Structure formats: structure tokens, C-alpha cells
Backbone as CSV, one residue per row, in Angstrom:
resi,resn,N_x,N_y,N_z,CA_x,CA_y,CA_z,C_x,C_y,C_z
1,MET,0.851,-1.170,0.000,0.000,0.000,0.000,0.903,1.243,0.000
2,PRO,0.601,2.243,-0.876,1.423,3.451,-0.906,1.305,4.257,0.384
3,LYS,2.385,4.951,0.719,2.378,5.795,1.922,1.550,7.050,1.652
4,LEU,0.728,7.420,2.620,-0.129,8.590,2.513,0.725,9.859,2.559
5,PRO,0.620,10.733,1.534,1.384,11.980,1.557,0.985,12.864,2.737
6,ARG,1.896,13.683,3.170,1.668,14.544,4.329,0.461,15.467,4.130
7,ASN,0.261,15.970,2.911,-0.846,16.898,2.671,-2.210,16.217,2.690
8,LEU,-2.246,14.906,2.805,-3.513,14.171,2.891,-3.752,13.601,4.283
9,GLN,-2.968,14.025,5.260,-3.116,13.533,6.629,-3.957,14.515,7.431
10,GLY,-5.234,14.549,7.122,-6.137,15.457,7.816,-7.569,15.188,7.402
11,LEU,-8.444,16.133,7.686,-9.846,16.023,7.307,-10.136,17.040,6.206
12,PHE,-11.005,16.659,5.284,-11.289,17.493,4.123,-12.792,17.583,3.894
13,PRO,-13.267,18.765,3.443,-14.691,18.908,3.136,-15.022,18.229,1.804
14,ASP,-16.323,18.075,1.548,-16.729,17.544,0.256,-16.728,18.664,-0.778
15,GLU,-17.123,18.355,-2.006,-17.057,19.346,-3.081,-17.947,20.555,-2.821
16,TYR,-18.936,20.410,-1.939,-19.823,21.520,-1.610,-19.383,22.247,-0.343
17,ALA,-18.329,21.779,0.292,-17.768,22.361,1.510,-18.795,22.459,2.630
18,SER,-19.610,21.429,2.775,-20.589,21.415,3.860,-19.863,21.129,5.174
19,PRO,-20.077,21.951,6.200,-19.316,21.802,7.439,-19.704,20.565,8.259
20,GLN,-20.847,19.949,7.990,-21.285,18.806,8.788,-20.592,17.507,8.388
21,THR,-20.069,17.431,7.189,-19.451,16.199,6.720,-18.007,16.450,6.334
22,MET,-17.123,15.665,6.897,-15.708,15.746,6.548,-15.260,14.355,6.104
23,TYR,-14.148,14.302,5.407,-13.638,13.048,4.859,-12.163,12.917,5.171
24,ARG,-11.702,11.676,5.248,-10.279,11.417,5.448,-9.831,10.362,4.449
25,ALA,-8.546,10.403,4.144,-7.973,9.409,3.239,-7.912,8.063,3.948
26,THR,-8.224,7.006,3.219,-8.191,5.662,3.794,-6.790,5.050,3.732
27,GLY,-5.899,5.662,2.945,-4.568,5.090,2.746,-4.498,4.221,1.512
28,VAL,-5.605,4.122,0.775,-5.665,3.311,-0.438,-5.672,4.237,-1.647
29,LYS,-4.768,3.991,-2.597,-4.742,4.756,-3.842,-5.042,3.803,-4.985
30,ARG,-6.141,4.086,-5.695,-6.546,3.253,-6.818,-7.624,3.978,-7.608
31,ILE,-8.111,3.346,-8.640,-9.194,3.907,-9.438,-10.484,3.817,-8.624
32,PRO,-11.183,4.954,-8.414,-12.421,4.927,-7.619,-13.527,4.127,-8.320
33,ARG,-14.325,3.468,-7.510,-15.496,2.739,-8.012,-16.741,3.574,-7.763
34,ARG,-17.776,3.299,-8.507,-19.035,4.020,-8.369,-19.497,3.987,-6.905
35,GLY,-19.864,5.161,-6.369,-20.355,5.254,-5.001,-19.285,5.499,-3.960
36,GLU,-18.020,5.487,-4.357,-16.931,5.762,-3.417,-16.561,7.236,-3.455
37,TYR,-15.987,7.715,-2.371,-15.460,9.071,-2.316,-13.968,9.012,-2.586
38,TYR,-13.458,10.057,-3.238,-12.030,10.151,-3.497,-11.596,11.597,-3.298
39,LEU,-10.301,11.798,-3.036,-9.750,13.132,-2.789,-9.045,13.632,-4.039
40,SER,-9.278,14.911,-4.363,-8.675,15.484,-5.548,-8.660,16.995,-5.447
41,GLY,-7.814,17.636,-6.253,-7.812,19.079,-6.404,-6.622,19.760,-5.771
42,ALA,-6.329,20.975,-6.284,-5.260,21.782,-5.707,-5.624,22.170,-4.277
43,VAL,-6.898,22.518,-4.074,-7.461,22.661,-2.735,-8.242,21.372,-2.531
44,ILE,-7.728,20.495,-1.709,-8.237,19.122,-1.638,-9.673,19.086,-1.137
45,ARG,-10.508,18.360,-1.878,-11.910,18.140,-1.543,-12.217,16.664,-1.794
46,ALA,-13.290,16.201,-1.171,-13.765,14.835,-1.420,-14.861,14.897,-2.480
47,TYR,-14.793,13.985,-3.423,-15.781,13.898,-4.494,-16.373,12.502,-4.505
48,LEU,-17.628,12.412,-4.907,-18.310,11.128,-5.033,-18.171,10.646,-6.465
49,ALA,-17.680,9.435,-6.664,-17.578,8.851,-7.997,-18.973,8.407,-8.437
50,LEU,-19.497,9.035,-9.477,-20.835,8.695,-9.968,-20.823,7.479,-10.870
51,THR,-19.665,7.180,-11.447,-19.509,5.982,-12.285,-18.162,5.356,-11.945
52,ASP,-17.910,4.163,-12.435,-16.590,3.551,-12.279,-15.606,4.304,-13.163
53,TRP,-14.501,4.764,-12.575,-13.470,5.424,-13.360,-12.684,4.368,-14.101
54,VAL,-12.032,4.776,-15.168,-11.316,3.801,-15.973,-9.810,4.035,-15.958
55,THR,-9.384,5.280,-15.872,-7.980,5.550,-16.155,-7.151,6.133,-15.025
56,GLN,-7.717,6.907,-14.131,-6.884,7.658,-13.189,-7.059,7.180,-11.753
57,GLU,-5.934,7.041,-11.041,-5.971,6.663,-9.632,-6.088,7.898,-8.754
58,PHE,-6.829,7.761,-7.658,-6.981,8.808,-6.660,-6.871,8.166,-5.287
59,TRP,-6.681,8.998,-4.262,-6.727,8.507,-2.890,-8.190,8.339,-2.521
60,ILE,-8.560,7.152,-2.082,-9.931,6.853,-1.685,-10.185,7.484,-0.318
61,ALA,-11.399,8.018,-0.136,-11.748,8.712,1.109,-12.961,8.056,1.752
62,GLU,-13.130,8.322,3.029,-14.300,7.842,3.752,-14.832,8.963,4.627
63,PRO,-16.169,9.010,4.823,-16.733,10.055,5.677,-16.317,9.870,7.126
64,VAL,-16.186,10.984,7.827,-15.833,10.990,9.240,-17.002,11.613,9.992
65,GLU,-17.459,10.951,11.026,-18.562,11.472,11.823,-18.054,12.629,12.671
66,MET,-18.704,13.762,12.536,-18.320,14.944,13.298,-19.182,15.013,14.553
67,MET,-18.562,15.313,15.684,-19.297,15.431,16.942,-19.877,16.832,17.065
68,ALA,-21.020,16.933,17.691,-21.648,18.237,17.909,-20.809,19.052,18.879
69,CYS,-20.704,20.320,18.611,-19.940,21.241,19.459,-20.916,22.251,20.045
70,PRO,-20.962,22.409,21.348,-21.921,23.338,21.953,-21.677,24.798,21.583
71,HIS,-20.494,25.116,21.036,-20.156,26.495,20.691,-20.244,26.754,19.185
72,CYS,-20.821,25.814,18.441,-20.781,25.920,16.982,-22.098,26.362,16.353
73,ASN,-23.144,26.489,17.118,-24.451,26.912,16.596,-24.897,26.105,15.387
74,GLY,-24.602,24.805,15.396,-25.034,23.929,14.315,-24.244,24.054,13.025
75,THR,-23.173,24.841,13.009,-22.401,25.045,11.788,-21.253,24.060,11.639
76,GLY,-20.860,23.407,12.733,-19.695,22.543,12.684,-18.390,23.316,12.850
77,ARG,-18.494,24.640,12.931,-17.313,25.483,13.106,-17.493,26.333,14.361
78,MET,-16.404,26.600,15.031,-16.458,27.390,16.256,-16.945,28.800,15.946
79,VAL,-17.844,29.287,16.760,-18.384,30.637,16.598,-17.810,31.520,17.687
80,ASN,-17.261,32.652,17.313,-16.706,33.596,18.281,-17.853,34.419,18.840
81,ASP,-18.128,34.250,20.121,-19.245,34.949,20.740,-18.819,36.284,21.355
82,GLY,-17.582,36.685,21.074,-17.079,37.965,21.573,-16.596,37.913,23.001
83,GLY,-16.631,36.722,23.626,-16.246,36.651,25.030,-14.978,36.064,25.252
């Protein structure tokens, strides 16, 4: 299995940058199959493969469950309350 590059050792938003869902690399690099998420882009995002790819390998991703934060007001991001 290929070693995960340093820039892929973290959590990444999906193509719509929704704060409730984040993705991480599984450590597997191969051609994505239909229904799988993969990481791509200069600004890394997770994308859903709508069909089986034929030619290009990507790092396969999986969703990460985000825990609710009492200071996030449902956004998934910390909100500065001025205090």
C-alpha cells in the first residue's frame, strides 16, 4: 500500500464544503469505483464517484462522523461569541 502523503493527513470537506461532513484518506490509492469518495484538487476536496473510473488513480476517502460542538451553533465550526 502506498504511503499517505503529508498533505492528505487530515480532514477534508466535500465538493460543496458542507461543514457537517468531513472526509479522510483511507490510505488506499486506486481507481475509484461508483459510489466511493475520493480526494482530488489543488485545494483538496472529497468527491463522489458517480460511475466507475477507468484511467486515473486517486486517494480513496471515507466520511468521518463529526461530533456536535456546543459552541458551533449547528455550523460545525467554532463561533466567536465575543467573550
